[in-house]
C-alpha positions as CSV (number, residue, x, y, z in Angstrom):
1,M,103.8,102.0,105.7
2,S,102.8,98.4,106.0
3,L,103.2,96.2,103.0
4,D,101.9,92.9,101.8
5,S,102.4,90.7,98.7
6,G,99.8,92.7,96.8
7,D,102.1,95.7,96.9
8,N,104.6,94.0,94.6
9,D,103.0,95.9,91.7
10,P,105.2,99.0,91.1
11,V,102.2,101.3,90.3
12,R,100.4,100.3,93.5
13,F,103.6,100.5,95.6
14,W,104.4,104.1,94.4
15,R,100.8,105.3,94.9
16,Y,101.0,104.1,98.5
17,V,104.4,105.7,99.0
18,A,103.0,109.0,97.7
19,A,99.9,108.7,99.9
20,A,102.1,108.1,102.9
21,L,104.3,111.1,102.0
22,E,101.2,113.3,101.5
23,H,101.2,114.0,105.2
24,V,104.6,115.9,105.0
25,R,104.4,117.1,101.4
26,P,100.8,117.9,100.5
27,G,100.1,117.6,96.8
28,I,102.6,114.8,96.1
29,H,100.0,112.1,95.9
30,R,98.1,114.1,93.2
31,Q,101.3,114.6,91.2
32,V,102.2,110.9,91.3
33,T,98.7,109.7,90.5
34,A,98.6,112.0,87.5
35,I,101.7,110.4,86.1
36,L,100.5,106.9,86.8
37,Q,97.1,107.3,85.3
38,G,98.4,107.4,81.7
39,P,96.9,105.0,79.1
40,Q,100.0,102.9,79.0
41,Q,102.5,101.7,81.6
42,L,105.1,104.5,81.8
43,P,108.6,104.1,83.1
44,L,108.7,104.9,86.8
45,E,111.5,107.4,86.4
46,P,109.0,110.4,86.3
47,V,107.4,109.2,89.5
48,L,110.8,108.9,91.2
49,T,111.8,112.3,90.0
50,V,108.7,113.9,91.6
51,I,109.2,112.1,94.8
52,V,112.9,112.9,95.1
53,N,112.4,116.5,94.2
54,E,109.5,116.9,96.7
55,L,111.6,115.3,99.5
56,A,114.6,117.4,98.6
57,A,112.4,120.5,99.1
58,Q,111.3,119.2,102.6
59,P,112.9,121.5,105.2
60,E,112.8,118.9,108.0
61,Q,114.3,115.5,108.1
62,M,111.8,112.6,108.0
63,G,111.7,108.9,107.6
64,L,109.5,106.4,105.9
65,V,109.4,102.9,107.4
66,L,108.5,100.1,105.0
67,D,107.1,97.4,107.3
68,D,107.2,93.9,105.9
69,Y,109.2,94.9,102.8
70,H,110.4,91.3,102.5
71,L,106.9,90.4,101.4
72,I,107.2,92.2,98.1
């Protein structure tokens, strides 16, 4: 996942992470987007809970590379 300074927004960042993980855990992007679409800025803990639980259920090991993370 390539990052730029615009990805410094937590909502945008976690949507992109979920989109990247969609390839290995179909449906994760939909779950994360549903949480982030609330009328107010929610704490990010529910998003992280979904992502961690989905990755824990993944039978194979995988990696996510955050290219240019220093920009955010």
